[in-house]
NUKOLTI-355332 format. One line per field, with one value per residue (C-alpha): x, y, z. Coordinates in pm, 1 decimal. Layout:
BEGIN
X: X	...
Y: Y	...
Z: Z	...
***
This chain:
BEGIN
X: 1122.5	1107.4	1338.1	1176.1	1248.4	1001.6	744.3	738.9	699.3	515.3	132.0	-138.5	-362.0	-180.6	-222.5	-577.6	-417.5	-179.7	-405.2	-781.5	-889.3	-932.9	-558.9	-574.3	-365.5	-652.7	-764.5	-752.9	-1058.8	-1169.2	-1215.9	-1570.6	-1454.0	-1288.0	-1646.5	-1831.5	-1572.3	-1608.7	-1957.6	-2144.9	-2502.4	-2579.9	-2474.9	-2465.7	-2118.5	-2162.7	-2024.0	-2300.0	-2659.0	-2953.0	-3128.5	-3489.3	-3602.7	-3917.6	-3877.1	-3882.1	-3588.4	-3278.2	-3103.5	-3336.3	-3166.8	-2845.8	-2611.1	-2410.9	-2075.9	-2180.8	-2044.1	-1830.7	-1654.1	-1622.9	-1416.0	-1203.4	-1169.8	-1109.0	-856.9	-614.3	-703.1	-516.1	-228.1	-157.6	-151.4	101.4	315.3	334.6	371.5	710.9	479.9	490.4	690.8	551.1	232.8	251.7	375.2	66.5	-91.8	-290.0	7.4	262.7	294.7	256.2	415.1	705.9	813.4	984.5	1028.5	1066.8	787.8	937.5	1020.6	701.3	568.1	754.8	680.5	271.6	342.1	472.0	211.0	-81.9	56.4	126.7	-232.0	-363.5	-190.1	-263.2	-655.5	-591.6	-256.4	-190.9	153.4	472.7	552.1	881.4	996.7	1343.0	1538.4	1747.3	1794.4	1490.0	1298.7	980.0	966.2	998.0	726.7	509.5	595.5	516.1	184.6	58.6	119.9	-32.0	-359.9	-376.4	-341.2	-639.5	-824.8	-769.7	-531.7	-162.1	151.1	510.4	754.1	1140.5	1427.6	1628.9	1963.8	1756.1	1547.4	1903.1	2017.0	1728.6	1770.9	2109.1	2021.2	1807.4	2127.5	2245.8	2211.7	1990.3	1748.5	1321.6	1286.7	1464.6	1597.4	1349.9	1019.7	1149.1	1212.1	864.8	717.6	819.0	795.7	458.5	346.6	26.1	164.8	544.6	733.0	1094.6	1275.0	1635.9	1740.8	2079.0	2194.7	2287.5	2651.6	2630.7	2781.2	2721.1	2487.1	2309.3	2200.3	2120.7	1875.5	1712.6	1686.7	1506.8	1251.3	1174.6	1173.0	917.7	679.1	726.7	598.1	336.9	252.6	225.7	216.2	522.8	654.6	1014.9	1288.6	1614.2	1822.7	2041.4	2059.4	1859.2	2189.4	2352.9	2151.8	2203.8	2115.4	1894.0	1690.0	1671.3	1470.1	1195.9	1189.0	1158.8	921.0	652.1	365.6	391.0	585.7	514.8	844.8	864.1	1179.7	1116.3	1421.6	1567.3	1541.9	1922.2	1941.1	2063.2	2290.0	2467.2	2678.6	2484.4	2276.5	2578.3	2743.3	2440.8	2585.8	2888.9	2728.0	2404.7	2354.3	2028.3	2121.6	2183.1	1810.1	1707.4	1496.8	1311.0	984.0	661.8	596.2	804.3	705.9	534.5	275.8	300.7	-108.7	-83.0	185.8	105.7	-166.2	-442.6	-301.7	36.6	-93.0	-279.9	-8.7	216.8	-47.4	-73.5	274.3	279.3	9.3	202.7	492.2	335.6	158.4	483.4	643.8	355.8	386.0	720.7	671.3	822.2	891.0	890.4	1040.3	974.1	1083.7	1109.9	1296.0	1609.8	1438.4	1040.5	1079.4	1134.8	1402.6	1237.7	965.7	1226.3	1374.0	1049.7	999.6	1354.1	1292.2	911.3	1094.3	1344.4	1163.8	966.1	1348.9	1404.9	1670.9	1664.7	1993.0	1953.5	2225.5	2294.8	2403.4	2755.4	2831.5	2765.5	2966.5	3225.3	3187.7	3224.1	3559.1	3690.4	3644.9	3893.6	4153.1	4432.4	4356.4	3998.9	3836.9	3529.0	3574.4	3395.5	3168.1	3045.3	2973.8	2787.8	2610.8	2476.9	2353.0	2180.3	1988.0	1920.2	1516.6	1435.7	1681.9	1647.3	1896.1	1901.2	2020.9	1992.9	2164.1	2393.1	2703.1	2955.4	2861.1	3154.4	3100.8	3189.6	2933.8	2692.8	2776.5	2739.3	2391.5	2210.1	2345.9	2209.2	1917.3	1824.5	1912.5	1607.6	1360.4	1418.3	1390.0	1074.7	1250.2	1129.5	1314.8	1263.6	1463.4	1460.2	1605.7	1547.6	1252.3	1511.8	1770.5	1967.6	1917.2	2083.3	1861.3	1858.5	1787.5	1532.8	1349.1	1323.5	1203.9	928.6	804.8	446.6	410.7	722.3	791.8	509.8	664.8	590.9	627.3	626.6	504.8	614.8	918.7	1148.3	1092.5	1395.5	1472.7	1074.9	825.9	698.2	317.9	370.9	576.3	369.3	392.8	613.2	396.3	358.1	439.6	803.0	977.7	1313.9	1624.6	1756.2	2050.1	1832.2	1572.5	1216.5	1152.9	853.4
Y: 11402.6	11453.6	11225.8	10862.0	11030.1	11325.6	11112.7	10820.8	11115.9	11364.3	11382.0	11247.1	11576.2	11903.3	12194.5	12344.4	12687.7	12678.9	12720.4	12673.1	12378.1	12666.5	12679.4	13049.8	13122.9	13117.8	13413.3	13589.0	13639.2	13572.4	13843.1	13835.2	13756.9	13406.7	13385.4	13386.4	13117.8	12918.4	12920.4	12576.2	12546.6	12259.5	12432.1	12804.8	12825.8	12684.5	12303.7	12171.3	12072.8	11976.2	11630.3	11670.3	11412.7	11381.0	11526.6	11192.8	11072.6	11063.9	11266.6	11560.5	11919.1	11751.9	11944.5	11685.7	11773.8	11899.0	11730.5	11956.6	11939.9	11566.3	11629.9	11884.5	11636.5	11297.5	11539.8	11640.7	11281.1	11146.4	11417.6	11306.1	10941.4	10990.9	11226.0	10932.1	10724.6	10900.6	10935.5	11298.0	11275.8	10971.7	11029.3	10970.1	10686.6	10508.8	10207.1	10427.0	10583.1	10286.5	10112.8	9717.8	9656.9	9863.2	10028.1	9796.8	9489.8	9159.8	8921.2	8772.7	9120.4	9254.6	8945.8	8962.9	9318.4	9258.0	8992.5	9234.9	9473.0	9247.4	9074.6	9416.9	9575.7	9257.5	9290.0	9626.2	9585.3	9286.6	9329.5	8989.0	8797.8	8927.2	9053.5	9031.3	9239.7	9181.8	9323.7	9583.1	9949.4	10105.6	9849.3	9992.8	9750.6	10110.9	10271.5	9947.9	9958.2	10287.2	10226.0	9952.5	10262.6	10516.3	10254.4	10174.2	10483.1	10648.1	10388.6	10567.1	10280.5	10339.4	10181.5	10287.8	10298.1	10350.6	10278.6	9995.1	10202.4	10464.8	10279.4	10141.4	10512.1	10552.2	10301.3	10397.5	10768.8	10617.4	10562.6	10906.4	11135.2	11393.2	11106.6	11198.4	10864.4	10538.6	10258.1	10030.1	10230.2	10335.3	9947.0	9883.9	10111.6	9975.8	9601.5	9632.5	9890.9	9729.4	9753.2	9792.9	9872.1	9816.4	9935.3	9852.6	9557.4	9465.0	9858.1	9878.2	9843.7	9467.1	9489.5	9254.1	9499.0	9569.1	9189.8	9162.9	9420.4	9317.0	8949.7	9098.3	9285.7	8989.2	8766.6	8950.2	9014.3	8670.5	8529.7	8773.1	8737.4	9092.2	9204.4	9343.3	9469.2	9428.7	9529.1	9470.3	9467.3	9201.5	8847.1	8638.2	8440.7	8748.2	8837.0	8691.2	8358.8	8414.4	8708.4	8519.8	8210.2	8425.5	8637.5	8274.6	8080.8	7977.0	7947.8	8360.4	8541.4	8567.7	8713.3	8839.6	8880.3	9145.4	9182.4	9496.8	9714.4	9738.7	9325.5	9326.9	9533.3	9439.8	9177.7	8848.5	8746.6	8774.7	8524.2	8258.8	8239.5	8067.5	7800.5	7741.7	7436.9	7505.5	7537.5	7203.9	7134.2	7368.3	7108.9	6984.3	7235.9	7191.5	7143.5	6846.7	6721.0	6361.2	6258.0	5871.4	5791.7	5552.2	5344.3	5413.2	5246.9	5484.1	5539.5	5624.6	5859.6	6052.9	6074.5	6229.0	6451.2	6609.2	6663.3	6814.0	7068.5	7136.5	7227.4	7471.3	7653.7	7667.4	7786.7	8081.3	8208.2	8074.3	8037.2	7846.8	7498.9	7224.4	6871.2	6599.0	6241.1	5913.5	5662.1	5761.1	5915.5	5901.3	6283.3	6522.2	6661.8	6745.6	6897.0	7109.9	7205.6	7322.5	7539.8	7741.3	7735.9	7915.5	8147.5	8193.3	8313.1	8566.1	8778.8	8641.7	8466.3	8132.1	7876.8	7535.9	7300.1	6962.2	6904.2	6750.2	7010.8	7322.8	7218.3	7147.0	7530.6	7600.3	7438.8	7586.9	7943.7	7851.5	7839.8	8164.1	8155.1	8172.0	8461.8	8490.8	8440.0	8193.2	8443.7	8600.1	8276.7	8142.0	8441.6	8382.1	8110.2	8146.4	8448.5	8315.9	8448.1	8101.2	7823.0	7430.3	7170.6	6863.7	6542.4	6647.5	6312.0	6216.8	6456.1	6332.0	6322.8	6500.2	6729.7	7041.0	6939.3	6873.3	7199.1	7407.2	7261.4	7333.8	7661.6	7735.7	7540.8	7730.6	8085.7	8008.6	7830.7	8130.0	8383.3	8169.0	8196.2	7994.9	7650.9	7332.3	7014.2	6672.7	6386.2	5985.7	5842.0	5690.6	5989.7	5963.5	6330.0	6424.6	6506.2	6883.8	6901.7	6642.6	6864.9	7167.1	6975.7	6776.1	7081.8	7143.7	7467.4	7598.0	7283.2	7063.7	6700.2	6557.6	6156.4	6053.5	5718.2	5657.5	5445.3	5517.2	5621.3	5604.2	5393.3	5287.2	5379.6	5731.9	5788.0	5933.2	5589.0	5310.3	5021.2	4680.1	4387.5	4113.5	3858.3	3784.3	3705.1	3421.1	3517.3	3305.8	3205.4	3167.0	2859.1	2963.6	2994.3	2769.5
Z: 9638.3	10011.7	10203.7	10369.2	10724.1	10617.2	10488.2	10760.8	11039.2	10914.3	11011.1	10886.5	10849.8	10733.2	11024.2	11011.6	11014.7	10745.7	10470.8	10326.7	10123.5	9858.0	9880.4	10077.3	10372.4	10659.0	10795.9	10480.8	10368.7	10017.3	9735.0	9550.8	9264.9	9400.5	9580.9	9261.8	9152.4	9454.0	9480.9	9443.2	9300.0	9545.9	9892.3	9721.8	9873.8	10237.5	10218.4	10395.8	10311.4	10552.6	10511.4	10401.5	10638.7	10828.0	11194.6	11336.5	11135.9	11337.1	11048.6	11091.6	11134.2	11104.4	10829.1	10563.6	10350.1	10007.0	9692.2	9676.0	9973.7	9965.0	9610.7	9794.4	10082.4	9854.0	9636.9	9970.3	10046.0	9781.2	9769.1	10122.1	10019.0	9720.5	9982.0	10240.0	9979.7	9800.2	9488.1	9479.2	9143.1	9001.4	8916.8	8585.2	8590.7	8492.9	8327.3	8102.9	7933.2	7948.3	7619.7	7670.3	7314.1	7302.9	6965.1	6722.7	6922.7	6827.0	6893.3	7190.9	7320.3	7282.1	7405.9	7770.3	7784.2	7771.1	7998.5	8260.1	8178.8	8264.1	8527.0	8713.1	8641.3	8798.3	9067.1	9133.0	9147.7	9373.8	9562.5	9701.4	9692.0	9582.4	9200.3	9084.1	8784.4	8659.4	8318.3	8211.9	8230.2	8054.1	8019.7	8199.7	8498.1	8747.4	8537.5	8596.6	9012.9	8982.2	8805.6	9073.9	9379.2	9173.5	9088.8	9496.5	9584.3	9386.5	9568.5	9866.5	9999.3	10137.2	9949.0	10009.8	9710.2	9770.8	9613.4	9807.9	9854.4	9963.4	10201.7	10345.3	10421.4	10582.0	10854.5	10905.4	10966.5	11261.6	11448.2	11456.0	11795.5	11617.1	11449.9	11534.5	11547.7	11649.6	11449.5	11594.6	11523.6	11156.1	11053.1	11200.3	10999.9	10650.9	10699.2	10825.0	10502.9	10381.1	10022.8	9985.9	9662.3	9687.9	9345.1	9230.2	9493.2	9430.2	9384.2	9681.4	9885.1	9972.6	10334.0	10576.8	10763.5	10439.0	10328.2	10702.3	10714.8	10404.6	10495.8	10799.2	10578.9	10352.8	10597.8	10746.9	10485.4	10362.6	10664.6	10697.3	10344.4	10256.1	9940.8	9776.0	9452.5	9361.5	9060.9	8965.4	8712.9	8863.7	8793.9	9110.5	9135.8	9251.2	9523.9	9870.3	9918.4	10199.8	10026.3	9713.5	9896.8	9956.5	9583.7	9459.1	9629.1	9403.6	9618.7	9675.4	9401.7	9038.2	8821.0	8533.9	8324.6	8082.1	7813.9	7817.6	7473.3	7426.2	7409.6	7038.8	7094.0	7394.1	7237.5	7369.7	7089.5	6855.1	7137.3	6976.2	6648.0	6774.0	6943.7	6786.5	6514.1	6396.1	6052.7	6058.7	6099.1	5830.1	5701.5	6038.3	6020.0	6123.8	5723.2	5704.6	5978.8	5954.4	6145.5	6063.9	6059.3	5849.1	6028.6	6378.3	6620.4	6711.8	7069.9	6960.5	6650.6	6906.0	7121.2	6820.6	6725.9	7035.7	7056.2	6701.8	6878.3	7155.0	7000.8	6726.8	7006.3	7192.2	6891.0	6816.9	7206.4	7392.1	7719.6	8056.1	7932.2	7762.7	7802.5	7534.9	7605.6	7385.2	7208.3	6988.5	6629.5	6744.7	6657.2	7000.8	6793.1	6491.9	6650.7	6926.9	6583.8	6419.8	6730.9	6672.3	6303.4	6370.8	6599.1	6379.2	6050.4	6265.3	6328.2	6673.0	6827.7	6921.3	7041.9	6933.6	7112.3	7154.2	7561.6	7484.3	7237.7	7460.0	7775.7	7497.6	7401.3	7750.8	7789.0	7516.9	7632.2	7925.1	7605.0	7616.2	7256.6	7291.8	7155.5	7377.8	7742.4	7949.4	8139.5	7822.2	7638.3	7941.0	7983.7	7619.0	7711.7	8012.0	7919.9	7553.1	7498.2	7365.7	7432.7	7273.6	7461.0	7252.3	7372.0	7790.8	7965.9	7679.4	7788.6	8030.2	8379.3	8577.4	8863.8	8679.4	8391.2	8654.3	8798.9	8489.0	8365.1	8718.9	8681.7	8363.0	8425.9	8770.9	8640.3	8370.7	8583.5	8816.4	8502.8	8338.4	8040.8	7754.2	7736.4	7506.6	7614.8	7472.1	7612.8	7638.0	7798.7	8016.7	8085.3	8379.6	8533.0	8830.2	9160.6	9115.4	8729.0	8785.1	9033.6	8800.1	8534.9	8680.4	8822.2	8651.7	8802.6	8495.0	8266.2	8041.5	8037.3	7716.8	7641.5	7283.3	7259.7	6903.6	6797.8	6618.2	6239.1	6123.6	5817.3	5840.5	5486.5	5547.9	5476.0	5174.4	5058.1	4922.4	5109.4	4983.7	4860.0	5097.7	4832.2	4879.6	4557.1	4603.4	4487.6	4171.8	4398.5	4721.5	4756.9	4851.8	5203.8	5318.4
***
């Protein structure tokens, strides 16, 4: 693969005296066999045709390129585009040979991979805004980014694909006295690329100079709204906050998190078992949920039915967030547990935890006798494929608890990781958390209007008689 400097500074067309269109050195006559092989049935090998038009037509007597010559020119043009786009070694990465359902993946991991595939394919057809692909090594994000570039190049449009560390090296080299172009010229070519694909953001050395140049690049393309694809195996929180602020703009960026293929072997899932209290809610399933049709008035019964349907649909395909609110005992915890049980029944990981218990687990990790470090425990929670946070707002409102919850919510918000939240209708949430939960682009808030059903008869229980039998020791009420 050529260096970025060679690619950006090479001429648009190869020298005319280098080779012929047939790949033969110029000036060397074709052999008889070559002439017969290249003989076109349309033009007889001349490469041009004369228009069959009346004498009065402006094209009369003019020669037009034959289809054979146009085909050769198109092949050469695509080859030049791939060279300019740094894609010579990546032509094999296409949407056609990508496996959007993977091999042997769980439903959750398969779903995120297919979502990434469909979003990238849609972006390639009409590059607009930014596409951010996150995930571990080998999850397919670079393949999809290269497939976007190849699809664009096939249409005859330019695209620049570059690995971020190589990009920074290319810019540093411009300061050399032997550089063929100035830094300004080099940087201008990159930041104005009609489609820029930056692979492996975060893999570079985070020096002040590198952070400054990357922010300048991202900020320029952000303001100009230029189509950009970014891949990274780093957490967004680990990226320079100025660049991150541009990447997570919901009006510009589409963020897809692909669960790494080695997720189950990474130790993260194993860390969920000690935190999850789902076993205590094994009986709370969709089958055991009481819709209370004979108890509630029509409006509240319909509201509860919609909550039930919404939860069931979410369980079938977890995506983004839902937040159930309502009175204690209205059924919101049952629905959240039913979602987790449905997902777990498919063999996929789900973490169900009460928020105060979660904070206690995190605090306990600071103990010298803890078998799990705080970082590992917190990482297991924030990266959980499906996280159910029960009773948000009942935790102690300490600055530490507020900060940890915000870090957790912000990570899952940026990564669009499936999350279910339950809380009281009048829960006193901090403004930072509330702003994330109320963002309807990420979260669907659902208020359950039904009152508490605890202690009330279910729909399968025969209602008590209206007649009141007096007690032998008490006088009959008048």
